C-alpha positions as CSV (number, residue, x, y, z in Angstrom):
1,M,24.3,-14.4,-28.0
2,V,25.3,-11.0,-28.7
3,I,26.5,-8.5,-26.2
4,L,25.2,-5.4,-27.1
5,A,26.6,-2.3,-24.4
6,S,27.1,1.0,-24.5
7,P,27.2,4.1,-22.4
8,T,23.6,5.8,-21.5
9,G,22.8,7.8,-24.1
10,G,24.6,5.1,-26.1
11,G,21.6,4.0,-28.9
12,K,21.1,0.3,-27.6
13,T,17.5,0.8,-27.3
14,E,17.4,2.8,-31.2
15,I,19.0,-0.4,-32.2
16,C,16.5,-3.0,-31.1
17,S,13.7,-1.1,-32.9
18,H,15.1,-2.6,-36.3
19,L,16.0,-5.6,-35.9
20,D,13.5,-9.1,-36.1
21,P,11.1,-10.2,-33.3
22,D,11.0,-13.5,-35.1
23,R,14.8,-14.1,-34.7
24,F,15.9,-11.7,-31.1
25,E,14.7,-10.9,-28.0
26,I,16.2,-8.5,-25.4
27,V,17.7,-9.2,-22.1
28,S,18.5,-5.7,-20.7
29,F,21.3,-5.9,-18.3
30,D,20.2,-2.8,-16.5
31,S,20.4,-2.2,-12.5
32,R,17.5,0.8,-13.1
33,Q,15.4,-0.6,-15.7
34,V,14.0,-3.7,-13.7
35,Y,12.0,-1.2,-11.7
36,K,8.1,-0.7,-11.7
37,V,7.3,3.0,-12.1
38,L,10.3,5.0,-11.8
39,S,10.7,4.2,-16.7
40,V,11.2,8.0,-17.6
41,G,14.4,8.4,-15.4
42,T,15.5,5.4,-16.3
43,A,15.1,5.2,-19.8
44,K,12.5,2.4,-20.5
45,P,12.5,1.6,-23.6
46,E,8.6,3.3,-24.9
47,K,5.7,0.8,-25.0
48,P,6.0,0.5,-28.8
49,I,9.3,-0.8,-28.5
50,L,8.9,-3.4,-25.9
51,D,5.4,-4.6,-28.1
52,Q,7.4,-4.9,-31.0
53,I,10.2,-7.3,-29.5
54,P,10.3,-9.5,-26.2
55,H,12.3,-8.0,-23.6
56,H,13.1,-9.7,-20.2
57,L,14.3,-7.7,-16.8
58,V,12.4,-4.8,-17.5
59,D,9.7,-3.4,-15.3
60,F,9.1,-6.3,-13.0
61,L,10.3,-4.9,-9.3
62,D,8.7,-3.1,-6.5
63,P,10.5,0.1,-6.2
64,D,11.1,-1.2,-2.0
65,K,12.8,-4.0,-3.3
66,K,16.4,-4.3,-3.8
67,V,18.4,-6.2,-6.4
68,N,21.9,-7.5,-6.5
69,A,24.4,-9.4,-8.6
70,A,23.1,-12.8,-7.5
71,Y,19.6,-12.2,-7.9
72,F,20.0,-10.5,-10.9
73,V,22.4,-13.3,-12.7
74,S,19.9,-16.8,-11.7
75,L,16.8,-14.4,-13.5
76,A,19.1,-14.1,-16.5
77,N,20.2,-17.4,-17.0
78,Q,16.2,-18.5,-16.9
79,A,15.9,-15.8,-19.6
80,L,18.3,-16.9,-21.8
81,E,17.1,-20.4,-21.4
82,D,14.1,-19.0,-22.5
83,I,14.7,-17.5,-25.3
84,Y,16.9,-20.8,-26.4
85,F,14.0,-23.0,-26.0
86,R,12.7,-20.6,-28.4
87,G,14.9,-20.8,-31.5
88,K,15.9,-17.3,-30.8
89,I,19.2,-15.2,-30.2
90,P,19.6,-13.4,-26.9
91,I,20.8,-9.8,-27.5
92,L,22.4,-8.5,-23.7
93,T,21.7,-4.6,-23.6
94,C,24.3,-4.0,-21.2
95,G,24.8,-1.0,-18.9
96,T,25.5,-1.7,-16.1
97,G,28.9,-3.9,-16.9
98,F,28.7,-5.6,-13.0
99,Y,26.2,-7.6,-13.8
100,L,27.4,-8.2,-17.1
101,K,31.0,-9.1,-15.7
102,A,29.1,-11.8,-13.0
103,F,26.9,-13.6,-15.4
104,L,29.5,-13.9,-17.7
105,Y,32.5,-15.4,-16.1
106,G,30.6,-16.1,-12.4
107,M,30.1,-14.6,-9.0
108,Y,33.1,-12.5,-7.1
109,P,34.2,-14.6,-3.8
110,V,33.2,-12.1,-1.2
111,P,33.8,-12.6,2.4
112,E,30.9,-13.4,5.3
113,I,29.7,-9.7,6.1
114,K,28.8,-9.4,9.8
115,P,25.3,-7.1,10.5
116,E,27.3,-4.7,12.7
117,I,29.4,-3.4,9.8
118,R,26.7,-2.8,7.7
119,E,24.4,-0.9,10.0
120,R,27.6,0.9,10.7
121,L,28.1,2.0,7.3
122,E,24.5,2.7,6.3
123,S,24.5,5.0,9.4
124,L,27.2,7.0,7.7
125,S,26.7,10.3,5.4
126,R,26.8,9.7,2.0
127,E,30.0,12.0,1.9
128,E,31.6,9.9,4.5
129,R,30.9,7.0,3.0
130,W,32.4,8.1,-0.5
131,N,35.5,9.5,1.0
132,R,35.8,6.3,2.9
133,L,35.4,4.1,-0.5
134,Q,37.6,6.8,-2.2
135,E,40.5,6.5,0.2
136,V,40.7,2.7,0.5
137,D,39.8,1.7,-3.0
138,S,40.0,4.5,-5.5
139,A,39.4,2.1,-8.1
140,S,36.1,1.5,-7.4
141,A,35.0,4.6,-7.0
142,I,36.0,5.2,-10.6
143,T,32.9,2.4,-11.1
144,I,30.7,3.5,-8.6
145,S,27.9,6.7,-8.9
146,Y,28.3,9.0,-6.1
147,A,24.6,8.3,-5.6
148,D,24.8,4.6,-5.8
149,D,24.5,3.8,-2.0
150,Y,23.9,0.4,-1.9
151,R,26.9,-0.2,-4.1
152,V,29.2,1.8,-2.2
153,V,28.4,0.1,1.5
154,R,28.4,-3.2,-0.2
155,A,32.0,-1.9,-1.6
156,L,33.2,-0.7,1.9
157,E,31.3,-3.8,3.8
158,V,33.9,-6.1,1.9
159,F,37.1,-3.9,2.8
160,E,35.9,-4.0,6.5
161,S,35.3,-7.6,6.7
162,G,38.6,-9.1,5.3
163,G,40.7,-6.1,3.8
164,V,40.1,-7.1,0.2
165,K,39.2,-4.1,-2.7
166,W,36.4,-5.1,-4.2
167,S,37.8,-3.6,-7.2
168,E,40.6,-6.4,-6.9
169,L,38.3,-9.1,-6.1
170,K,38.8,-12.0,-8.7
171,E,35.9,-13.5,-10.6
172,N,35.8,-17.6,-10.6
173,K,35.5,-17.9,-14.7
174,N,34.5,-21.8,-14.2
175,D,31.0,-20.7,-12.5
176,G,30.1,-17.9,-15.1
177,Y,27.4,-18.5,-18.7
178,L,30.5,-18.8,-20.3
179,A,31.9,-21.6,-19.5
180,Q,28.2,-23.6,-19.0
181,R,27.3,-23.2,-22.6
182,K,29.8,-23.1,-25.9
183,L,28.4,-20.3,-27.5
184,E,29.1,-18.1,-30.6
185,V,29.3,-14.4,-28.9
186,T,29.7,-11.2,-30.7
187,G,30.3,-8.5,-27.9
188,I,29.8,-5.4,-29.3
189,L,30.5,-1.8,-27.4
190,I,28.9,1.5,-29.2
191,S,31.1,3.8,-29.7
192,R,30.6,7.8,-30.3
193,Q,32.6,10.8,-29.9
194,R,32.3,12.4,-26.1
195,D,30.6,15.6,-27.6
196,E,28.3,14.1,-29.5
197,L,27.6,11.5,-26.7
198,Y,27.2,14.4,-24.1
199,D,24.9,16.3,-26.4
200,R,22.8,13.3,-26.6
201,I,22.5,12.9,-22.8
202,N,22.3,16.4,-21.9
203,R,18.8,16.4,-24.7
204,R,17.8,13.0,-23.3
205,C,17.5,14.7,-19.4
206,V,16.0,17.3,-21.2
207,K,13.8,15.0,-22.5
208,M,13.4,13.3,-19.3
209,I,12.6,16.1,-16.8
210,Q,9.2,17.4,-19.2
211,E,8.1,14.0,-19.8
212,G,7.8,13.7,-15.8
213,V,10.8,12.1,-13.7
214,L,9.8,14.5,-11.0
215,E,6.1,13.4,-11.0
216,E,7.3,9.4,-10.9
217,T,9.7,10.1,-8.3
218,K,7.0,11.9,-6.0
219,E,4.5,8.8,-6.6
220,V,7.5,6.5,-5.2
221,V,7.7,8.7,-2.9
222,S,4.0,8.5,-1.9
223,L,3.9,4.8,-2.3
224,Y,7.1,3.6,-0.9
225,G,8.5,6.4,0.8
226,E,12.3,8.2,0.6
227,Q,13.7,5.5,1.3
228,A,12.9,3.2,-1.4
229,P,16.0,1.5,-2.8
230,A,14.8,1.9,-6.5
231,L,15.5,5.9,-5.5
232,N,18.9,5.3,-4.7
233,S,19.0,5.1,-9.0
234,L,20.7,7.8,-11.1
235,G,19.7,11.2,-11.0
236,Y,16.5,10.4,-8.4
237,N,18.5,12.0,-5.5
238,F,18.5,15.7,-7.5
239,A,15.0,15.1,-7.8
240,L,14.2,14.1,-4.4
241,A,16.4,17.4,-3.2
242,Y,14.1,19.8,-5.8
243,I,10.6,17.9,-4.2
244,N,12.1,18.4,-0.7
245,G,12.9,22.2,-1.5
246,K,16.7,21.5,-1.0
247,M,17.4,22.8,-5.1
248,S,16.2,25.3,-7.4
249,M,14.8,24.3,-10.8
250,E,17.9,25.4,-12.6
251,S,20.4,23.5,-10.1
252,F,18.1,20.7,-10.6
253,S,18.2,20.5,-14.6
254,E,22.2,20.9,-14.3
255,E,23.0,18.4,-11.6
256,F,21.1,15.8,-13.1
257,A,22.4,15.9,-16.5
258,R,25.7,16.0,-15.3
259,S,24.6,13.0,-12.9
260,H,24.1,11.3,-16.1
261,R,27.4,12.2,-18.0
262,N,29.7,11.1,-15.0
263,Y,27.9,8.3,-15.3
264,A,28.4,7.5,-19.1
265,K,32.4,8.6,-18.2
266,K,32.3,5.3,-15.7
267,Q,30.5,3.1,-17.9
268,I,33.2,3.6,-20.7
269,T,35.6,2.9,-18.2
270,W,34.7,-0.5,-17.7
271,F,33.1,-1.4,-21.0
272,K,36.9,-0.9,-22.6
273,K,38.3,-3.3,-20.4
274,E,35.7,-5.7,-21.3
275,E,37.5,-7.6,-24.3
276,I,35.1,-9.1,-25.1
277,L,33.4,-6.0,-26.4
278,K,35.1,-4.5,-29.2
279,P,34.3,-0.7,-30.1
280,M,32.3,0.2,-33.8
281,D,30.1,3.1,-34.6
282,W,26.3,2.7,-34.2
283,N,25.5,1.7,-37.8
284,S,27.9,-1.0,-37.7
285,A,26.3,-2.5,-34.7
286,L,23.6,-2.6,-36.2
287,E,24.2,-3.9,-39.3
288,I,26.4,-7.2,-37.6
289,I,23.5,-7.9,-35.4
290,K,21.3,-8.0,-38.5
291,K,23.3,-10.7,-40.2
292,I,23.9,-13.0,-37.2
């Protein structure tokens, strides 16, 4: 099993485009690319790459549906079993570190959540919830995006249901995929200089705006409404603000790119803590995978 992790804009998709589809299949560990319609703003692999090499857990969920780690892990388990059945090697392309950890090591045990706690937290403003998270669990605030309402609420409801910090919950290492199988695992973290990564992100964000992130946001709003869970994905809050006349195009462009850079910073912090991932440059990562 190959784990290929990188922050957004790191070059995972480019590596996959160079791989032999007779030997490898891709399992996307990305909480945003699961959604239909939202392709531009989630940087899904383009159709030629999807046609070239099989991708799993991409573009299958309606934007009005929620996805959580337990559901995602069950789908990932089935995807890997199917890939092994075909005699191929799965490559887990990872942007969402929490999903990867839940899959590899098992789900975190969490206290039972009372509905009234969730309802109260959901009634708060985004800023109120964020301030509360920073107050009770600053470590989680480092790894969760300000705009990720679902995970902010999740971290708060866990804390308020049992006084347990989301960031301190221990994984059950007897329950994850690594404990179920004897595998040779190659874990790779694509490493780039910060200036180079930010330049790639800035250019990617310009391209997203040019290629229709606003149009696909409008499409989801028209079909599923502004409260669709898919629109909690990175950057779409600013797209909505612009569409609703609350932000200029200049401000939208700036905030859209800044949110992606900040998210990349949090991803790097998360991935560097994963001992299974070995940092290396893009070319070395490609060569190592090709030799497997």
